[in-house]
N, C-alpha and C positions, 0 to 999 in steps of 0.2 A: 557536338558535344560528349567527350567520353568519363564515364565517371567506373569506380571499383567500389568494393567494399572496407566500411571503416570503421571505427569506436572512437569512443570518448568526444562527442559534440558538446565544446561548453562555451559559456558565454553569454551575453545580452547582446540581443537584437531588434532593431528599430525597425518596423517595417513601414512600407510609403503609405502616405494617404490613402484610404477609403476610398475604392473606386466609384461606389455609387454616390456618397457623398461629393467627390468631385466633380463629377458631371451636374448633379444638380445645382451644388455652387454658383458655376458657371451660369446655366442658364437663369437662374432663378436670379443674381445679378444683374443679369441685363435685360431682364424685363421690369428689373425694381428703379424708383428713383434715385442718384445719388452714385456713391462709392462702395462696393462690398468687394473688403479686401482679403484674400483669403492664404491660410498658410499650411503648410504640410501639404498643398496641392499635388496629386498622384500624375507626375508627368508621363503617363502610359501615353501609346498611341490613340486607344477608345479616348481618353476625354481630350488629348489635342485635337482630336476629330472635333469634337463638343464645342473649342474655342475657336479653331476654323470655319468653322459653320455660324457663328455668332458674328465671327469678323465679317463674314462675305455678307451678314445681315445688319452691316452698319455699324456693329458694337466695336468702342474701342479697348482692348483689354492688352496688358501691358504685364509681363512675363521678365521674373526676374527671379529666376532658378526654383524651389518651390514655394516661393510667394506670387500669388499672383492679383491685381489688382484688374476691376471689371468697372467700367464707366457707366454704370446703366442709364437708360435713356427712358423709363418706364414701361407701364403695359403694352401702351401706342406707339413706344417709340422707334421699334424695328424696322429696316428698311426692304423693300424688293432685292431681293437678289441679283445680281447682272449674273450670275451663272449657276448650275445645278449647286444643290448644296451637297457635299461630297462627306458621307457618314462614316468612310472607310468600313471597319469589320464591325463598327459599334451598333448594336440593336439597340443598347440603354440611348444612345444617342437618337434614331431613326426613329422611336416609337416616343419620347418625352416630347422628340422636337415639333413632329406630328400635332400634336396637343396642342401647343401653342401657335404653329402656323394658320392651322383650321380658324384661329379668333381674328386674321391678319386682314387685312383689306386688301392684299396682293397676292398675285401668283407665286409659287414655289415648286420646282422640283427635288427630291431630295434620292440620291442612290449610291451604293457602297460596294464593295469589291464583290467577287462572285460566289462567297460564301456568304455575307452578307445579304445578296441580292436572290437568294434559295430558301431565306429564312421568313417564317409565316407571320405576314402583315394582316392578312384578315381577320385579326383577334382586335385591331384596334382599327380598323375601316369601319367593322359594322357599329359598333357602339358612338364611333365620329359619326356615320351618316346618320344615326337613327337622332343625336343632337342637331341634324340640320346643315352638316358641313359637305364641300364639296371635295372628295378626296378619292380618287382610285389606284388602280396599279395600274401603270402604262402598260403592261404587258399582259393586262388581263389573266395573271396566273396568282394572284393574290401575296404578293411579293413584290418589294421592292424593285424597280425605280419608283416611284410615288410621284402621284400629280395633285396639289392642292389648290383649291380657287377660291377666291371671297366669298362667303356666304355669312347670314346671319343664324346664329346659335341659339339654340333653346335646351335648358336645363334638363337633365331626364334620372330616372333611376334605373342602373344598369345591373344585372345581377349576371354576375360574372362567372365566365364555365371553370376558369381556371383563378387559383391563387399565384395572381402575376402583378408584385410591384410595376414593372414596366407598362402593362396594362392600366391598371387603375391611376397610375401618375397619369400617364395621357389622357385620359379622361377628366381626371382633377383639373390640369393646366386647360387642358379645353373649357372647362367650369369659371376660370376666371373672367371668359370673355362671352358668356353664355347668359341668355334671361334667366332668371328664377335660378334653385337649387339645383345643384346636380349631387348626386349619390353615387356609389359603388358598394355592391355587398359581393364579398368574396366567398369561398366554400371554407377557407378559413386566411387568417391574418400573413399576411407578405410582409416582406420589408416596409417599415414605416417610416424611411427616413423623409419622402417627400411629405408627410404631414407635418413632420418634426419641423420641418426646415421651412416651410411655407407659413405655418404658426409665427414663426421669430420673422420671418419678412412682412407680415403683420394681416396675414389672408385670414379668409373668418375660416375657419377648417377645425371640424370636431368628426371623432370614430367613435365609435360605441361598438359592442358585443352583446351578440345573442346571447340570453341568460340557458338556453334550453339546446343549444349547438355550439358547435367551433365557428359560425358564420361570421362575419366581420363588416363594418360598414362605415365608409368615410363621406363624408358629407359638406361639399365647401358650395358660397356664394360666392356670388361678383365682387370686388371691392372697387374702390377708385384708384388705389396705390399700392404698391409696395414698396416697402424701403431698403437700401443698402444695409449690409450688417457685415462686421469681424467675424469670419470663420476662422477655427481650425479645426480641421481633416484632423481624425482621430486615425491611427495606424487601421488599414483594413485586415479585416478578420479572416479573408479569405484570401491572403496574402500571409497571415501569419499560418494558417493552418498547417503549410509544409514545415513550416519550423515544430509545431505541436507535434506532426508528426512525426518527425527526424528525431525529436527528443524523445519519444515514449519507444522507439522502436530501434534506434540504431545504441547497440549496448556502451554501458556506462557515461550516457549525455545528461545533459542538465543545460537547458537552456532557459533563458529571462527572456521574453517577450513584450517590451515595454510599448507603455500608450497606447494598447489595443483597442477599439471599438467593440463593444460586448453588448451593443443592442438586441433585447429578447429575440427581436424577430430576424437576426444574423447569427446567433452563438450557439445554434443547436449542433454544432459540431462539439463542443466542450462538453454538453451534456453526454454525447454519444461518446465521446471518449475515455468519459466517466465512466458510462456502464459496461464500458469493453474492458474495464478495470485499469484503465490510464492514473497515473499520478499527475494531477493538475490541483494547483494552487493558486487562485486569485488574489491578487495584491495591491494595495491602494488605489480600492474602486471610488470611483466618483463621476458623478454628472455635471457635463460640461453642454450649454446648448441643447439641454434636452437627450442628449447620447450618453449612453452609458459606458465608461472609462476604465481599463485596470491593465494592468501587468500581469502577465501568464507566466506562471513557473511549471517546467513541465520536467520530470524524470524518467530515466529508463523505466517500463513497467510490462510484465506479463501480460499482452492482450488476449482475451476471447471472445469469441463471437456473437454475435445479437442478431435482435429483428431489429431493421429500422423500416416505419414504416409510418403513417398515416401524415397526423397535422404537422411531425416535425419536419418532413419534406423540405416544405417550402423556405425553414428557416437554417436548410444545408447544401442546399442544389448544386451550389458551387461546389460545392467541397466534396461533394460525393468520388469523384476521382482520386482523392487522395485518402478517402475513407474508404475505398475501396483496397488501396493499397495497404494500409493497417490492416483488414480481413484477411489479405492473401499471407500474411505473416503471424497472422492470431492463430490460437489453439483453436479448434472446432469451426463451424459453420455459420456466416454471416448471411441473413439475407437482407436483400433491399428490395423494398417493393413502392408502390404508387408513386413512384417517379418517372414517368413516359416522358416528361418536360425533357427529360437530358436528350430526347432525340431531335428537339429542335435548338442545341443551343450550337457552337461554334462547329462541331463537325455533332453526329449522332453518337454522342458520349455512351450510352451502352455498347454499343459495338466497337468504338475504338478502346474503351476501358477493356472489356473481355479480350479484343483481340491481342492487346499487347502484353494482358497477364495471362495467358494463353503462349505466348511466342517465351515468357520468363518461366513456364513448368507450372504455373498454377491450375489448380483444378475449380474452374469459374464455369459457370452455364450461364448466358445471356436469357431475361425472360421479357415480355411486353414492356415489362414497365419498372425493370431494375435488374437485378441480377444475385446469382449464390455462388458464394466463396466459400472454399473450405481452404483454412490456412494450413501453411508445408512451409517447403524453402524454397526461395526463387533463385533464378541463373541470371547471369548476362545474357543481355539479346540486343539486337537493333530496335531502338523502338520509333514507330510510326506515329510522328505528331499529328500528320495532315493539319499542321499551323495553327491546331491549338494549344494557345499558352498554357492551358489548365493539365493537360494531358503530358505537355514537357514538363511540368514542375513534378506534380505526380510521380511520375513517373524517374526521375530524377531521384525523389527519395526512396524508390523500393530499387535504386539500384546501388543504393548507400548500404541495402543489408543484404545484396544478390552474390550468389556464389559467381568470380569472374569479372569480366567487364561489360558494361553497358554501354551503347553509343546512343545517344538521344537525336535523331535525324531532325534535321531544322530546329534545331532549339532557340535558336534566333525567336522566334514566335513567342518569348517569355517578355518581350518588350512590350506587348501589348496591355500586360497590367504590371509586372513588374522587371521591369530594363535591368536593375543591378543584383536581379537572383542570388548568379554564379558567386557575382563577388563579395554578397553577403555571407554565403556560407563557406567559402575561405577563410571567413574570420572567426568563425568557429573550430576548425581544423586545428 
């Protein structure tokens, strides 16, 4: 994909359904009793991997465009897979599904692509083992492929060293099958879609925050059954982030992004953009099935550098590549800290972001837990995405304000989360 400098992005955008919520709707619908009807389901490669896995586990799932119907078989209705469960490139599928499989009475194996199989799984192997699960890394390197065999689970209290929704969700899902209460305390609150959605499905789940610190604890008790639901998936704020950035940095632009989920555990990018001087207005705010939703109006703004660190990082970890792009054209210096989790995403995003920004002429310095970016003018370059969808989309935004042409290598990787990304942009020109 080759892109060049433009001005005047104007119009309305509907972004695809939230990836995190789409994953969970399939998983929870599969282990619920009765049908779950999902509207605005994200038809990206990661979420399709979740559908593929649950079909392999004996669940009948109907797809009709963005409407998906899951014919759930209850908490104990999954069947032994006849093949290895192929999770593709999806860390969410791998970690959350492992929690469910730990409570089953059959053996299973999970494996993904080369990138997925290099990502850390010890972070779920450790707590699941503490619960009594029989789970191991087949290659004994702390990564997938994973092998899970039947066991009896018991509830634990787990102090997670990282604020990770995937780790937390894995443990809570295993807790559905455990004896006694299971709880997870995080150093700060990670995205809470699992807690909100499981409650809608009828789980006995709650959460609380420490009064004297940023710690957050989620608790779950085993229940006899979950019950199918009708779910409308809000637009994914991680996908909306690229249009927010484009509306702010491309001259003479005004973009309305409709029906976006603004869950406080996910909406850190809105606070960062406002702190950088961005003109952002939330319209038509509402709550549906526990999730906050709004239309987001963005207009071209003169951005300035800020420091981004601490508790806000888990609420925008997937948006840091595009935040770095905004920082690269903002006035002054932006410092991103406490984001070492970037190293274990689809790529080491500290390295891929800084390498590509340097290629575009940006003054950027990587640090062990983030980067330091001094804003200025960008120039066109060849962007090495390393098949990371968020790198491809973030630097497509950078290309819109760079001098000359920019070539996004392996741009097809956007299919992981946003197959129609480039088509949507054409509608704003």
